C-alpha positions as CSV (number, residue, x, y, z in Angstrom):
1,M,0.0,-0.3,0.2
2,S,1.1,3.5,-1.1
3,E,2.1,6.1,1.8
4,S,-1.2,8.1,0.8
5,G,-3.2,5.0,1.1
6,R,-1.6,4.1,4.6
7,G,-2.2,7.9,5.7
8,R,-5.7,7.5,4.6
9,D,-6.5,4.5,6.3
10,A,-5.4,5.9,9.5
11,I,-7.2,9.0,9.6
12,L,-10.6,7.0,8.7
13,G,-9.5,4.7,11.4
14,R,-9.6,7.7,13.9
15,L,-12.6,8.9,12.5
16,R,-14.7,5.4,13.3
17,E,-13.0,5.1,16.6
18,A,-14.0,8.7,17.6
19,F,-17.4,7.9,16.2
20,A,-18.1,4.6,17.3
21,R,-21.5,3.4,17.2
22,S,-23.3,0.5,18.2
23,P,-24.7,-2.3,15.4
24,E,-28.3,-0.8,16.2
25,Q,-27.0,2.6,15.7
26,E,-24.8,1.8,12.9
27,A,-28.1,0.4,11.0
28,Q,-30.5,3.3,11.8
29,A,-27.6,5.4,10.1
30,I,-27.7,3.7,7.3
31,A,-31.7,3.3,7.1
32,T,-31.7,7.4,7.9
33,V,-29.5,7.8,4.4
34,E,-31.3,5.3,2.2
35,Q,-34.6,7.2,3.0
36,R,-32.8,10.6,2.3
37,V,-31.3,9.1,-0.8
38,F,-33.9,7.0,-2.4
39,H,-37.2,8.7,-0.9
40,P,-36.6,11.9,-0.1
41,T,-38.8,14.8,1.2
42,P,-39.8,17.8,-1.0
43,N,-38.5,21.0,0.1
44,L,-40.7,24.1,-0.5
45,I,-41.3,24.9,-3.7
46,P,-41.2,29.0,-4.7
47,A,-44.3,30.6,-6.1
48,R,-42.1,32.3,-8.4
49,G,-42.0,29.0,-11.1
50,Q,-45.4,27.8,-10.9
51,L,-46.3,28.7,-13.9
52,D,-47.3,26.8,-17.1
53,L,-44.7,25.6,-19.4
54,E,-44.9,29.0,-21.8
55,G,-44.2,30.8,-18.3
56,R,-41.5,28.8,-17.1
57,I,-39.7,29.1,-20.5
58,E,-40.3,33.2,-20.3
59,L,-39.2,33.0,-16.8
60,F,-36.2,31.2,-17.1
61,T,-34.9,33.3,-20.6
62,T,-35.5,36.4,-18.3
63,M,-33.5,35.0,-15.3
64,A,-30.5,33.4,-18.0
65,R,-30.0,36.5,-19.5
66,N,-30.0,38.5,-16.5
67,V,-26.6,36.2,-15.5
68,Q,-25.1,37.5,-19.4
69,A,-26.3,34.0,-20.8
70,E,-27.7,34.0,-24.5
71,V,-30.9,32.5,-25.1
72,E,-32.5,31.6,-28.4
73,R,-35.7,29.4,-29.0
74,L,-35.5,27.3,-31.9
75,P,-39.1,25.4,-33.2
76,R,-37.7,22.8,-34.6
77,L,-34.4,20.4,-34.3
78,A,-33.9,21.1,-37.7
79,D,-33.2,24.3,-36.7
80,L,-30.2,24.1,-34.5
81,P,-27.3,23.6,-37.0
82,A,-28.4,27.3,-38.5
83,A,-28.4,28.7,-34.7
84,V,-24.9,26.9,-34.1
85,A,-23.7,28.5,-37.2
86,G,-25.2,31.9,-36.5
87,F,-23.7,32.3,-33.0
88,L,-20.4,31.4,-34.2
89,R,-20.8,34.0,-36.7
90,R,-21.7,36.8,-34.2
91,H,-18.6,36.0,-32.2
92,N,-16.3,35.8,-34.8
93,L,-15.7,32.1,-33.9
94,P,-14.3,29.7,-36.4
95,Q,-17.2,27.2,-38.1
96,K,-16.0,24.4,-36.0
97,V,-17.2,22.8,-32.8
98,V,-16.8,19.6,-30.8
99,A,-20.6,18.2,-29.9
100,A,-21.5,15.4,-27.2
101,P,-21.9,12.1,-28.8
102,D,-25.5,12.2,-28.5
103,R,-28.4,11.0,-30.1
104,L,-30.3,13.9,-30.1
105,L,-27.5,16.0,-31.7
106,H,-26.5,13.2,-34.2
107,Q,-30.3,13.7,-35.2
108,A,-29.9,17.3,-35.8
109,G,-28.8,17.4,-39.5
110,F,-25.6,19.4,-39.1
111,A,-24.9,19.0,-42.9
112,S,-27.4,21.1,-43.6
113,Q,-24.3,23.6,-42.8
114,P,-21.7,22.4,-45.3
115,L,-19.3,24.6,-44.0
116,L,-19.5,23.9,-40.1
117,R,-17.1,21.2,-38.8
118,V,-18.4,19.2,-35.8
119,R,-16.7,16.5,-34.0
120,H,-18.2,14.5,-31.6
121,G,-16.5,13.1,-28.6
122,D,-14.5,14.5,-25.7
123,P,-13.0,18.5,-25.9
124,E,-9.9,19.3,-26.4
125,E,-8.0,22.4,-24.8
126,T,-7.6,23.9,-28.6
127,D,-11.4,23.4,-29.1
128,P,-12.9,26.9,-28.7
129,V,-17.0,25.6,-28.6
130,G,-18.3,22.9,-27.2
131,V,-21.7,22.0,-27.9
132,T,-23.9,19.5,-25.4
133,V,-26.9,18.9,-23.7
134,A,-28.5,19.5,-20.7
135,F,-31.1,17.4,-18.3
136,A,-33.6,20.2,-17.2
137,G,-33.8,24.3,-17.3
138,I,-34.9,25.4,-14.4
139,A,-36.9,28.8,-14.4
140,E,-36.6,30.0,-10.9
141,T,-33.2,31.0,-11.1
142,G,-31.9,30.4,-14.8
143,T,-30.7,27.2,-14.2
144,L,-29.2,24.2,-16.6
145,M,-29.1,20.8,-14.8
146,L,-26.2,19.0,-16.5
147,C,-25.8,14.8,-15.8
148,S,-22.6,13.8,-16.9
149,S,-22.8,10.3,-18.8
150,A,-20.9,8.8,-21.7
151,D,-23.1,10.6,-23.9
152,R,-22.7,14.1,-22.3
153,P,-19.0,14.3,-21.4
154,T,-18.9,16.8,-18.5
155,L,-15.9,18.8,-20.0
156,L,-17.7,20.1,-22.7
157,A,-19.9,22.5,-20.9
158,F,-16.4,23.5,-19.2
159,L,-13.4,23.5,-21.2
160,P,-13.9,25.2,-24.4
161,E,-14.5,29.2,-23.8
162,N,-17.9,29.5,-25.8
163,S,-20.6,27.1,-24.5
164,L,-23.8,26.0,-26.4
165,I,-26.1,24.1,-24.6
166,V,-29.2,22.5,-26.4
167,L,-32.2,21.9,-23.7
168,P,-35.6,20.6,-25.3
169,S,-38.1,22.9,-23.9
170,A,-40.2,20.3,-22.1
171,S,-37.7,19.9,-20.1
172,M,-38.3,23.1,-18.4
173,F,-38.9,23.2,-14.5
174,G,-40.2,25.8,-12.4
175,A,-38.0,24.7,-9.4
176,Y,-34.8,22.9,-8.5
177,E,-37.1,20.1,-6.2
178,Q,-39.2,19.8,-9.7
179,A,-35.8,19.0,-11.6
180,W,-34.5,16.7,-9.3
181,Q,-37.8,14.6,-8.8
182,E,-37.6,14.4,-12.7
183,L,-33.9,13.3,-12.3
184,R,-34.5,10.6,-10.2
185,R,-38.1,9.5,-11.9
186,V,-35.6,8.9,-15.5
187,L,-32.8,8.0,-14.4
188,G,-33.6,6.1,-11.0
189,R,-30.8,7.7,-9.0
190,P,-28.2,10.5,-9.4
191,P,-25.3,9.8,-12.1
192,R,-21.7,10.1,-11.6
193,S,-21.9,13.7,-11.2
194,V,-24.5,16.3,-11.6
195,N,-23.6,20.2,-12.5
196,L,-25.9,23.2,-12.2
197,V,-24.9,26.0,-14.2
198,T,-26.4,29.4,-13.8
199,G,-25.1,31.7,-17.0
200,P,-21.2,31.7,-18.2
201,S,-18.0,31.9,-15.5
202,R,-17.4,34.8,-13.6
203,T,-15.7,36.2,-10.6
204,G,-15.3,39.8,-8.6
205,D,-12.2,39.3,-6.9
206,I,-10.1,40.9,-9.1
207,A,-10.4,44.5,-7.9
208,Q,-14.1,44.4,-7.5
209,K,-14.7,44.0,-11.1
210,L,-17.0,41.6,-12.8
211,E,-14.7,39.4,-14.9
212,L,-16.5,36.4,-16.9
213,G,-14.5,33.4,-18.2
214,A,-12.3,33.1,-14.9
215,H,-13.0,29.2,-14.5
216,G,-15.2,28.3,-17.2
217,P,-16.7,29.4,-20.2
218,K,-17.0,33.0,-20.9
219,R,-19.9,32.8,-23.4
220,L,-22.7,30.4,-22.5
221,C,-25.7,30.0,-25.0
222,V,-28.7,27.8,-24.3
223,L,-30.7,27.0,-27.2
224,L,-34.1,25.9,-26.4
225,V,-35.3,23.5,-28.7
226,D,-39.4,23.0,-28.9
227,D,-39.5,19.9,-31.4
228,L,-37.5,17.2,-31.1
229,T,-38.1,15.5,-34.5
230,P,-35.4,14.4,-36.4
231,A,-33.9,16.5,-39.1
C-alpha cells in the first residue's frame, strides 16, 4: 500500500473510533441515509416558478439573460445547425465545434451547414466551442441541470471558452425540487456528477470588477428546442 493509502486508512480509522456506534445505531444511520437518498421529502417550492410551460420558459429566459447568458428558442431540431453557425458568426469564431456524442445532436442534421465542422467526442484544450445537451432547465433562477454520461461528457460544458447548451423546451421545470424529482424518475439515481450552471463563469475577486470566463466558459448560449423530431 502506498504512503497516501496508509495515511488515508489511519485518518478513517481515527474517525471510526471517535464516532463509534453500536450495531443498532449503525443500522439506523444507514436506514436514514437510504431514506433521504431514495425517498427524499421535497422541500418548499417557490411560487415564482409555479407557472405553465410558456410561463416557465419566459421566466427562465429572463433570469438567464440577467446573468449574461444568451437564450435562443428554436421551433425545430432541424433549426439547431443554423443557430450554432449563427452563434459562431456573431462572435467571430471559426465554424468548428466539438459536440457531445448524444443521439439528439446526431439527429440534428448538421450536414445542412456545409461550412460547419462538427466533431463528436471529448473536448481538447484547443477547442473553442463545445455543444452538449442539458437534462433540465430551472426557471426560478435561469439554471441548467447537466447530468454526466458517456453521451454527455462533463468537460464539454466547462473546458471550451464558448459553451452552447441544447435544452428541450419540455424539460423546463419551475423549481430545483421538481428537476431533482424528474432526475430520480428518469435515471433512478443520480449519475456520477450533476452540475447546476447559471450563466457563464464569472468572478468579482479582481478589483471588485466582474470578469467573465474566470473558471470556465466566458460565453454561454442556451438553445431551447421545441420539436425534437429528427431533422
